C-alpha positions in Angstrom: -51.5 28.2 -12.9 -54.3 26.7 -10.8 -53.7 23.3 -12.3 -50.0 23.6 -11.6 -50.7 24.5 -8.0 -53.0 21.5 -7.6 -50.4 19.2 -9.1 -47.7 20.6 -6.7 -49.9 20.1 -3.7 -50.6 16.5 -4.8 -46.9 15.8 -5.0 -46.3 17.2 -1.5 -49.1 15.1 -0.1 -47.7 12.0 -1.8 -44.4 12.1 0.0 -44.1 9.0 2.2 -44.3 9.6 5.9 -40.9 8.0 6.6 -39.2 10.7 4.5 -40.7 13.5 6.5 -38.6 14.7 9.5 -39.1 16.3 12.9 -36.7 18.7 14.5 -35.1 15.9 16.5 -34.5 13.7 13.4 -31.8 14.5 10.8 -32.8 14.7 7.2 -31.1 11.9 5.2 -28.8 11.8 3.4 -26.6 14.0 5.5 -23.4 15.8 4.5 -20.7 13.9 6.5 -18.9 17.2 7.4 -22.1 18.8 8.7 -22.1 16.3 11.6 -20.2 17.5 14.7 -17.1 15.4 15.3 -18.1 12.9 18.0 -16.3 12.4 21.3 -15.8 9.2 23.3 -14.5 8.9 26.9 -12.2 6.1 27.9 -12.6 4.7 31.4 -9.6 3.7 33.6 -9.8 0.3 35.3 -7.6 -1.8 37.5 -6.4 -5.3 36.7 -7.3 -5.4 33.0 -9.9 -7.6 31.4 -10.2 -11.2 30.4 -9.5 -11.5 26.7 -12.1 -13.9 25.5 -14.2 -11.9 22.9 -17.3 -11.9 25.1 -17.3 -8.4 26.8 -19.2 -9.9 29.7 -17.1 -8.4 32.6 -18.8 -5.7 34.6 -16.1 -3.2 33.8 -17.3 -3.0 30.1 -20.7 -1.7 31.3 -19.0 1.2 33.0 -17.5 2.4 29.7 -19.3 5.0 27.5 -20.7 3.4 24.3 -20.6 5.0 20.9 -23.8 6.5 19.7 -26.0 4.8 17.1 -25.6 7.5 14.5 -23.0 5.7 12.4 -23.2 7.0 8.8 -22.7 5.1 5.5 -19.7 6.1 3.3 -20.8 3.6 0.6 -23.0 2.5 -1.1 -25.4 5.2 0.1 -23.3 8.1 1.4 -25.0 10.1 4.2 -27.5 7.4 5.0 -27.6 5.6 8.4 -25.6 2.4 8.7 -27.8 -0.7 8.0 -26.4 -2.6 11.0 -25.8 -1.3 14.5 -22.3 -1.1 16.0 -21.4 -0.3 19.6 -17.8 0.4 20.7 -16.4 1.0 24.2 -12.9 1.9 25.3 -11.1 1.0 28.6 -7.5 1.3 29.8 -5.2 0.5 32.6 -1.6 1.1 33.5 -0.3 -1.1 30.7 -2.9 -1.4 27.8 -5.8 0.3 26.1 -8.8 -2.0 25.3 -11.4 -1.7 22.6 -14.6 -3.7 22.8 -16.9 -3.7 19.8 -20.3 -5.4 19.3 -21.2 -5.6 15.6 -24.8 -6.5 15.3 -25.7 -8.5 12.2 -29.0 -9.9 11.0 -27.3 -12.7 9.2 -24.0 -13.5 10.8 -23.8 -16.8 8.9 -23.1 -14.6 5.8 -20.0 -12.9 7.3 -17.1 -12.8 4.8 -13.7 -13.9 6.2 -11.0 -14.1 3.5 -8.0 -15.1 5.6 -6.3 -15.4 9.0 -3.0 -13.9 8.2 -1.4 -10.7 9.5 -2.5 -7.8 7.3 -5.3 -9.9 5.7 -7.3 -8.8 2.6 -9.4 -6.1 4.3 -11.1 -5.0 1.0 -13.0 -8.3 0.7 -13.7 -8.9 4.4 -16.1 -7.9 7.1 -14.1 -5.8 9.4 -14.1 -3.6 12.5 -11.5 -0.9 12.1 -10.2 2.1 14.0 -7.5 4.8 13.6 -5.6 6.5 16.5 -4.0 10.0 16.2 -2.0 9.7 19.4 -0.4 13.1 19.2 -3.6 14.8 17.9 -1.6 16.4 15.1 -4.4 15.7 12.7 -2.0 14.0 10.2 -0.2 10.9 11.4 -1.2 7.8 13.4 -1.9 4.1 13.6 -4.6 2.0 11.8 -6.0 -1.3 13.0 -8.7 -3.6 11.6 -10.0 -7.0 12.8 -12.1 -9.6 11.0 -14.6 -11.9 12.6 -12.0 -14.7 12.8 -9.6 -12.6 14.9 -7.0 -11.7 12.2 -5.4 -8.4 12.7 -4.4 -5.7 10.2 -2.1 -2.9 11.5 -0.4 0.0 9.8 1.1 3.4 10.1 -0.7 6.3 8.3 1.0 9.5 7.3 0.2 13.0 6.0 -3.5 12.9 6.7 -4.1 9.8 4.5 -1.6 10.5 1.7 0.3 7.3 2.5 0.0 4.2 4.6 2.7 1.7 5.5 1.1 -1.8 6.1 4.5 -3.4 7.0 4.4 -1.8 10.4 3.6 -4.3 13.1 2.8 -3.8 16.8 2.2 -6.1 19.7 -1.6 -6.6 20.0 -4.0 -9.2 21.4 -7.3 -10.0 19.7 -10.2 -12.3 20.5 -13.4 -12.5 18.6 -16.7 -14.5 18.8 -19.7 -15.0 16.5 -23.2 -15.5 17.9 -26.7 -15.5 16.5 -27.1 -11.8 16.3 -23.6 -10.2 16.1 -19.9 -10.7 16.1 -17.8 -9.3 18.9 -14.2 -8.0 18.8 -12.0 -7.5 21.9 -8.6 -5.9 21.3 -5.8 -5.0 23.7 -2.9 -2.8 22.6 0.0 -2.3 25.0 0.9 1.4 25.4 4.5 0.3 24.5 3.2 -0.5 21.0 2.1 3.1 20.4 3.9 6.4 20.4 2.4 9.3 22.4 3.3 12.1 24.7 3.5 10.6 28.2 2.4 13.6 30.2 1.2 13.2 33.7 -2.1 15.0 33.1 -5.0 14.3 30.8 -4.6 14.1 27.1 -6.8 13.7 24.0 -6.2 11.5 21.0 -7.8 11.6 17.6 -10.1 8.6 17.0 -12.3 7.2 14.4 -14.1 3.8 13.9 -15.2 2.1 10.7 -17.1 -1.0 9.8 -17.4 -3.0 6.6 -20.4 -5.3 5.9 -18.9 -7.0 2.9 -21.9 -8.8 1.5 -23.7 -5.4 1.2 -20.5 -3.6 0.0 -21.2 -1.2 2.9 -18.7 0.9 4.7 -19.8 3.1 7.7 -18.0 5.3 10.1 -18.5 6.8 13.6 -17.0 10.2 12.5 -18.2 10.2 8.8 -16.0 11.6 6.0 -16.6 12.2 2.3 -16.4 9.2 0.0 -12.9 9.9 -1.3 -11.4 9.5 2.2 -10.7 6.7 4.6 -10.9 6.1 8.4 -7.4 7.5 8.8 -8.3 10.9 7.5 -7.2 12.3 10.9 -8.2 15.9 10.2 -11.8 14.8 10.1 -11.7 12.3 13.0 -13.5 12.3 16.3 -11.7 12.4 19.7 -11.0 10.1 22.6 -10.9 11.7 26.0 -10.4 10.5 29.6 -6.8 9.3 29.2 -4.7 10.4 32.2 -1.3 9.5 33.7 -0.3 7.2 30.9 2.8 5.0 31.5 6.3 6.4 30.9 7.9 3.3 29.3 11.4 2.9 28.1 10.0 1.8 24.7 13.0 -0.5 24.0 12.5 -3.5 21.7 15.4 -5.9 20.9 14.9 -8.7 18.4 17.8 -11.1 17.9 17.7 -13.6 15.0 19.5 -16.9 14.2 19.8 -17.9 10.6 21.0 -21.1 8.9 21.0 -21.8 5.2 22.3 -24.1 2.5 22.5 -23.0 -1.2 23.5 -25.1 -4.2 23.0 -25.1 -8.0 24.7 -24.4 -11.3 24.8 -20.6 -10.8 26.4 -21.1 -7.3 30.1 -21.8 -7.2 29.9 -25.0 -5.1 27.4 -25.8 -2.4 27.6 -23.4 0.5 26.3 -23.7 4.0 26.2 -20.7 6.3 25.0 -19.6 9.7 24.6 -16.1 11.1 23.4 -14.2 14.1 21.6 -10.8 13.5 20.0 -8.3 15.7 17.4 -5.5 15.4 16.9 -2.8 18.0 14.1 -0.2 18.3 14.4 2.5 20.9 12.0 5.3 21.6 14.6 8.0 22.4 11.9 10.6 23.1 8.1 10.2 22.9 8.2 11.3 19.3 11.6 10.1 18.1 12.5 6.4 17.4 15.9 4.8 16.6 16.1 1.5 14.6 19.4 -0.4 14.4 20.1 -3.5 12.5 23.2 -5.7 12.1 23.9 -8.8 9.9 20.5 -8.1 8.3 18.9 -10.9 6.3 15.6 -10.9 4.4 15.5 -14.5 3.2 11.9 -14.9 4.6 10.5 -12.2 2.2 8.3 -13.5 -0.6 10.0 -13.6 -4.0 9.2 -11.0 -6.6 6.4 -11.6 -9.0 7.8 -12.0 -12.5 6.8 -9.4 -15.2 6.7 -9.2 -19.0 8.1 -6.0 -20.3 6.3 -4.8 -23.4 7.7 -1.3 -23.1 11.1 0.3 -23.8 11.5 1.5 -20.3 12.5 0.1 -16.9 10.1 -2.0 -14.9 9.3 -1.1 -11.3 9.6 -3.8 -8.5 8.1 -2.9 -5.1 9.9 -3.0 -1.8 8.9 -6.0 0.3 11.4 -6.0 3.2 9.9 -5.0 6.5 12.9 -3.0 7.8 12.6 -0.5 4.8 8.9 -0.5 4.7 8.4 0.7 8.3 8.1 4.5 8.4 8.3 4.5 4.6 6.0 7.5 4.5 8.6 9.6 6.2 11.0 9.1 3.3 8.4 9.4 0.5 9.6 11.8 -2.2 7.8 10.7 -5.3 5.1 11.0 -7.9 2.0 11.2 -5.8 -1.1 9.0 -6.3 -3.7 10.4 -3.9 -6.2 7.7 -3.1 -9.6 8.2 -4.9 -8.2 11.1 -6.9 -7.4 10.4 -10.6 -4.0 12.0 -10.8 -2.3 10.2 -13.7 0.8 9.8 -11.6 2.2 6.9 -9.6 5.1 6.3 -7.3 5.9 3.4 -9.7 7.1 6.1 -12.2 9.4 8.1 -10.0 11.0 7.9 -6.5 13.9 10.0 -5.4 14.6 7.3 -2.8 13.7 3.7 -3.5 15.1 1.4 -0.8 15.3 -1.6 -3.2 18.6 -0.1 -4.5 20.1 -1.1 -1.1 21.1 -4.7 -0.6 19.8 -5.8 -4.0 21.6 -6.0 -7.4 20.1 -4.7 -10.6 19.1 -8.3 -11.3 17.3 -8.4 -7.9 19.9 -10.7 -6.3 20.5 -10.2 -2.5 23.7 -8.4 -1.5 24.9 -8.7 2.1 24.0 -5.8 4.4 26.6 -5.4 7.2 24.6 -3.0 9.4 22.3 0.1 9.3 20.3 2.5 11.3 17.4 4.8 11.1 16.0 7.7 13.1 12.4 8.8 12.5 9.9 11.0 14.2 9.0 14.5 15.2 11.0 17.4 16.7 8.5 19.8 18.1 5.0 19.9 16.9 5.5 20.4 13.2 8.9 19.2 12.1 9.2 15.5 10.9 12.7 14.1 10.4 14.1 10.9 8.9 17.7 9.8 8.8 18.9 6.4 7.4 22.4 5.0 6.9 23.1 1.5 5.6 26.4 -0.3 4.9 26.7 -3.2 2.5 29.6 -5.6 2.1 31.6 -6.3 -1.0 30.8 -9.4 -3.1 33.6 -11.2 -5.0 32.6 -12.6 -8.4 34.0 -14.7 -11.2 33.5 -11.6 -13.5 33.0 -7.9 -13.1 29.4 -8.4 -13.9 28.7 -10.4 -10.7 31.2 -8.6 -8.3 30.0 -5.7 -6.2 31.8 -3.1 -4.1 31.0 -2.3 -0.5 28.8 0.8 -0.4 27.4 3.3 2.0 23.8 4.6 1.6 22.7 7.7 3.5 19.4 9.5 3.4 18.3 12.7 5.2 14.6 13.8 5.1 12.9 16.8 6.7 9.3 17.7 6.4 7.5 20.7 7.8 3.8 20.0 8.5 1.3 22.8 7.8 -2.3 23.2 8.8 -4.9 21.1 7.0 -2.6 18.2 6.3 -0.2 20.0 4.0 3.6 19.8 4.1 6.8 20.9 2.5 10.0 18.9 2.7 13.7 18.5 1.8 15.6 15.3 1.0 19.3 14.4 0.4 20.4 11.0 -0.7 24.0 9.9 -1.0 25.5 6.6 -2.4 29.2 6.2 -1.8 31.7 3.4 -2.6 33.6 2.4 0.5 35.7 -0.4 -1.1 39.4 0.1 -0.9 39.9 -0.9 -4.5 37.7 1.9 -5.8 38.3 5.7 -5.6 36.8 7.2 -2.5 35.0 9.9 -4.6 32.9 7.3 -6.5 29.4 8.6 -5.5 25.9 9.4 -6.6 23.9 12.1 -4.9 20.3 13.4 -5.2 18.7 16.3 -3.4 15.4 18.1 -3.8 12.4 19.9 -2.3 8.8 18.9 -2.4 5.3 19.9 -1.2 1.9 18.4 -0.8 -1.0 20.8 -0.2 -4.7 20.1 0.7 -6.1 23.3 -0.7 -9.7 22.2 -0.2 -11.3 18.9 0.8 -11.9 18.4 -2.9 -8.6 19.8 -4.2 -5.0 18.6 -3.7 -1.8 20.0 -5.2 1.6 18.4 -5.3 5.0 19.6 -6.6 8.7 18.8 -6.4 12.1 19.7 -7.9 15.3 17.7 -7.6 18.7 17.3 -9.0 21.4 14.5 -9.2 25.1 14.7 -9.1 27.6 11.8 -9.7 31.2 11.0 -10.3 30.8 10.5 -14.1 27.6 12.3 -15.1 26.0 11.8 -18.4 23.8 14.2 -20.3 23.5 18.0 -19.8 20.3 18.3 -17.7 20.4 16.6 -14.3 17.1 18.0 -13.0 13.5 16.8 -12.5 10.4 18.8 -11.6 6.7 18.1 -11.4 3.5 19.9 -10.5 0.0 18.5 -10.4 -3.5 19.4 -9.2 -6.4 17.0 -8.7 -10.0 17.7 -8.0 -12.7 15.3 -6.9 -16.2 16.3 -5.9 -19.3 14.2 -5.4 -19.7 13.7 -9.2 -16.7 15.2 -10.9 -13.0 14.3 -11.1 -10.3 16.2 -13.0 -6.6 16.6 -12.8 -3.6 18.1 -14.6 0.1 17.4 -14.5 3.4 18.8 -15.9 6.7 17.0 -15.4 10.2 17.6 -16.7 13.0 14.9 -16.5 16.4 15.8 -17.7 18.6 13.6 -19.9 21.2 13.3 -17.2 18.9 12.9 -14.2 20.1 9.6 -12.5 19.0 8.9 -8.9 21.4 6.2 -7.9 19.2 5.2 -4.9 15.9 6.0 -6.6 13.8 5.0 -9.6 12.6 6.9 -12.7 10.9 5.1 -15.6 12.0 7.4 -18.4 14.3 10.4 -18.8 14.9 13.3 -21.3 11.1 14.1 -21.5 8.5 16.7 -20.7 5.2 15.2 -19.8 1.7 16.8 -20.0 -1.2 15.0 -18.6 -4.9 15.9 -18.2 -8.1 14.0 -17.3 -11.7 14.7 -16.7 -14.5 12.3 -15.7 -17.7 12.0 -13.8 -18.8 9.3 -11.3 -22.5 9.6 -10.5 -24.0 7.1 -8.1 -26.6 5.0 -9.9 -27.7 2.4 -7.3 -30.1 0.7 -9.7 -30.1 -2.7 -11.4 -27.1 -3.9 -9.3 -25.0 -0.9 -10.5 -23.4 1.4 -7.9 -21.5 3.9 -10.0 -20.7 4.6 -13.6 -17.4 6.5 -14.4 -16.8 7.7 -17.9 -13.6 9.7 -18.4 -11.0 10.9 -20.9 -7.2 10.9 -20.3 -4.8 12.8 -22.5 -1.1 12.1 -22.1 1.8 13.7 -24.0 5.6 13.1 -23.7 7.8 15.6 -25.6 11.6 15.5 -26.0 13.5 18.3 -24.3 13.7 19.9 -27.7 9.9 19.9 -28.0 9.4 17.0 -30.4 6.4 14.8 -29.7 7.7 11.4 -28.6 4.6 9.7 -27.1 0.9 10.6 -27.2 -2.0 8.6 -25.6 -5.6 9.7 -25.8 -7.8 7.3 -23.8 -11.5 7.5 -23.5 -12.9 4.9 -21.2 -15.7 4.0 -18.9 -15.8 1.9 -15.7 -18.8 0.4 -14.0 -18.8 -0.5 -10.3 -21.4 -3.0 -9.2 -23.2 -3.1 -5.9 -21.5 -6.5 -5.1 -18.0 -5.0 -5.4 -17.3 -6.3 -8.9 -16.5 -3.9 -11.8 -16.0 -3.8 -15.6 -14.1 -1.3 -17.6 -13.6 -0.4 -21.3 -10.8 1.7 -22.8 -9.9 2.7 -26.3 -6.4 4.2 -26.6 -5.2 6.1 -29.6 -1.4 5.9 -29.3 1.5 7.6 -31.1 5.2 6.6 -30.7 8.3 8.1 -32.3 11.4 6.0 -32.2 14.6 7.9 -32.9 16.7 4.8 -33.2 16.2 1.1 -33.7 14.8 0.0 -30.4 14.5 -3.3 -28.5 10.9 -4.0 -27.4 9.9 -7.4 -25.8 13.0 -9.0 -27.2 12.4 -7.8 -30.8 14.0 -4.9 -32.7 11.6 -2.2 -34.0 13.0 0.2 -36.6 13.4 3.9 -36.3 10.2 5.8 -37.3 6.8 7.1 -36.3 4.1 4.6 -35.3 0.4 5.2 -34.6 -2.3 2.7 -33.6 -5.4 2.0 -31.5 -5.5 -0.2 -28.4 -9.0 -1.3 -27.3 -9.2 -3.3 -24.1 -11.8 -4.7 -21.7 -11.3 -5.7 -18.1 -13.6 -7.5 -15.6 -13.2 -8.1 -11.9 -15.5 -10.5 -10.0 -16.2 -9.5 -6.4 -13.4 -10.8 -4.2 -15.7 -11.5 -1.3 -17.0 -14.7 -3.0 -15.5 -18.1 -2.7 -14.6 -18.0 -6.4 -13.4 -14.6 -7.8 -11.0 -13.4 -10.4 -9.9 -10.8 -12.9 -9.7 -10.9 -16.7 -8.2 -8.3 -19.1 -8.2 -8.6 -22.9 -6.5 -6.2 -25.3 -6.1 -6.6 -29.0 -4.9 -4.3 -31.8 -1.9 -3.0 -33.7 1.4 -2.6 -31.9 4.2 -0.6 -33.5 4.9 -2.3 -36.8 2.9 -5.4 -36.0 0.0 -6.6 -33.8 -0.5 -7.7 -30.3 -3.1 -9.8 -28.5 -2.7 -9.8 -24.7 -4.9 -11.8 -22.3 -4.3 -11.8 -18.6 -6.4 -13.8 -16.1 -6.3 -14.5 -12.4 -8.6 -16.9 -10.6 -8.9 -17.1 -6.9 -10.5 -20.0 -5.0 -11.1 -19.1 -1.3 -13.6 -21.6 0.2 -12.9 -20.5 3.8 -10.5 -18.4 5.9 -7.9 -21.2 6.0 -7.2 -22.0 2.4 -6.8 -20.1 -0.9 -5.5 -21.0 -4.3 -4.7 -18.3 -6.9 -3.9 -19.2 -10.5 -2.6 -16.5 -12.9 -1.7 -16.5 -16.6 -0.6 -13.8 -19.0 -0.4 -14.6 -22.7 1.0 -12.2 -25.2 0.9 -13.1 -28.9 3.1 -10.6 -30.8 3.9 -9.7 -34.4 6.8 -7.3 -33.9 10.0 -6.4 -35.8 9.2 -8.9 -38.6 8.9 -11.8 -36.1 6.0 -13.7 -34.6 6.5 -14.9 -31.0 4.8 -15.3 -27.7 5.7 -14.0 -24.2 3.9 -15.8 -21.5 3.8 -15.9 -17.7 2.2 -18.5 -15.5 2.0 -18.7 -11.7 0.2 -20.5 -8.9 0.0 -19.4 -5.3 -1.3 -21.5 -2.4 -1.9 -20.2 1.1 -2.9 -22.2 4.1 -3.5 -20.7 7.5 -4.0 -23.2 10.3 -4.8 -20.3 12.7 -3.7 -16.7 13.2 -0.2 -17.9 14.2 0.9 -20.5 11.6 0.9 -20.2 7.8 2.2 -22.0 4.7 2.7 -20.2 1.4 3.6 -21.9 -1.9 4.5 -19.8 -4.9 5.4 -21.2 -8.3 6.2 -19.1 -11.4 7.1 -19.9 -15.0 8.6 -17.2 -17.3 8.6 -18.2 -20.9 11.0 -15.4 -21.9 13.7 -16.7 -19.6 12.5 -20.4 -19.6 12.8 -20.6 -15.9 10.6 -22.1 -13.2 10.8 -20.4 -9.9 9.5 -22.1 -6.7 9.2 -20.5 -3.3 7.7 -22.3 -0.3 7.6 -20.6 3.1 6.3 -21.8 6.5 5.8 -19.2 9.2 5.1 -19.8 12.9 4.5 -16.8 15.2 5.7 -18.5 18.4 5.3 -15.3 20.5 4.2 -11.7 19.8 6.3 -10.3 16.8 8.5 -13.4 17.1 8.8 -15.8 14.2 10.1 -19.1 12.9 10.6 -19.2 9.2 11.5 -22.3 7.1 12.0 -21.3 3.4 12.7 -23.4 0.3 13.6 -21.6 -2.9 14.5 -23.1 -6.3 15.3 -21.6 -9.7 15.2 -24.2 -12.5 16.0 -23.8 -16.2 13.6 -25.5 -18.7 15.6 -24.6 -21.7 16.7 -27.3 -24.1 20.3 -28.4 -23.9 20.9 -27.2 -20.3 23.2 -29.8 -18.6 22.3 -28.8 -15.0 18.7 -27.7 -14.8 18.8 -26.5 -11.2 20.3 -23.1 -11.4 19.9 -22.4 -7.7 18.4 -24.2 -4.7 18.3 -23.0 -1.2 16.9 -24.0 2.2 16.8 -21.4 5.0 15.8 -21.6 8.7 15.4 -18.3 10.6 14.2 -17.7 14.1 13.5 -14.4 15.8 12.5 -13.5 19.3 11.2 -10.1 20.4 12.3 -8.8 23.9 10.3 -5.7 25.0 11.3 -3.5 27.8 
């Protein structure tokens, strides 16, 4: 015992002095939630500031600076930030100003991946902030700036459950880089934001974040646990001192002029067309916004990335059109993938409302939209509403397969927000034929109830139930239901899910990957921080996934042990080994081959490596090889990204699939190249070329974008679809040139 006491005393005496604390010093690492939420006071000024990225006006010295107690979120949670950051806030009768000095011992090593709107924030040095302008602890605006002055802006919903990056607001940014820091100066007109314009003082939710990319370090002013982001509003600090904010009309009108010429073998004769469209946004109340659109055109939107389907189910293609992406979180009724929680679900598997079904055919060809409108916002403190109505035109075709009726699409969404970031909601979706040549009762409807609950900071629960109804229903069960719970602590993650999809469930304005099944999913894993030998985190896990028929017969089983390793530089490597069981009840087409009825069981090993995207040369490689139904499959996908500076990037991608399937040997390959050039933060050139071996088509999309005024664009777009198949007399299937100009008028 005496020897043990001597040994213990020796250990205590050996503790380094810097690890000992005094009552005035916090003991590190700290629990982020043990720190009181910080408060910052904004100072009102007259006459604004000179936007030059210098912060040398006397008014900046009058503003209260943030404290130095910024805390790391990663790679060393709870430790002080390695670089000092000081932020001040000013405002006048028109704008709110943020001035940030981001000290850096090596500013020559700043990472700047691009100059475009909504740049790659993951692989960039950034200064970011989130504003909860109604202090409802759930919804708000997110902004981030990189050292070159590029701006990322977004709307965040439901206390971090979803974020819409397509939202754009009028902002002004200037940055400078010097020998010891970089400086960001940001001005946001109050007309860009939504808030309660009371005459007296008001308080907003506020948090700041900073990323030092070469260190893979994120830090925050109001620190939150690792699984959350800066827009976790229920854990934010506050901004005080705002008084007598302006009562604007909040009216934006954006007219557009479009001219295009289309030709090619799939187009009946060359066509030239011109059109005038208009978008209108009106803040009816401080919390309710109306959006109207007429003669809507989305020709400037980047084309879809081609996909190879190696499954027997439908592929999901994401929405890319800004009008539908804005306020998308209000209309979200879907399988929930909560960020940093391993849920096993994804909104790419089910959405009761998927806006791509409006104005796009099943083959992803544009259909003309006549007009539409949307109302979104809050009624009272806790009730969120969303109403959408769109009308498409009829399209005459040479055959029934390429002719489309005029249709009306209507969506109604109501959500009741509960304390702690939880909510429950209702949704109704209606798709109705309005063409005089079709019966007026040709319809498809969907309706349901859902709920998302933050039971604890470490536990989230989601559930929904919905049903569809249509003119000529198929199947006997038109219902869908799901419940899931996910847990994530400092070292443990686990989740479970049950889902039922009826054989007749058919959301006509939604998406579901497979029907007539009951799914059971469970996972458990650990993710301890290592922080040694260049390794940040090791995450071993096991996923178990079962799909049964509605009669209880096992149809699909996947048991997947795996491990992922996250490196300090932001790269990662992962290994999986999936034991897979599939029962086919009929001869089934898969990847263009026919696989016979029967039971198949095989193993699928795979390895994946991602190089850190902050470097000039980065990329991703995945290799999988093994049995596949009645044959074998070797799949290799690789992406290489060369980004020598913020102006230029070149991405090359290839996917090779070597298949023995259904008694045949064949390949299914995809190749693409994407070039981006940004002259500055207002002019951009994008070139995108894709080759799909399955269709033997080469698709080219070249787009030039000039932002000639805030939220006002000039687009020049060239698109071509060319057949490379032998024996095709006219290789150019479709070729188009489009010029589109928009101008925002704000009142």
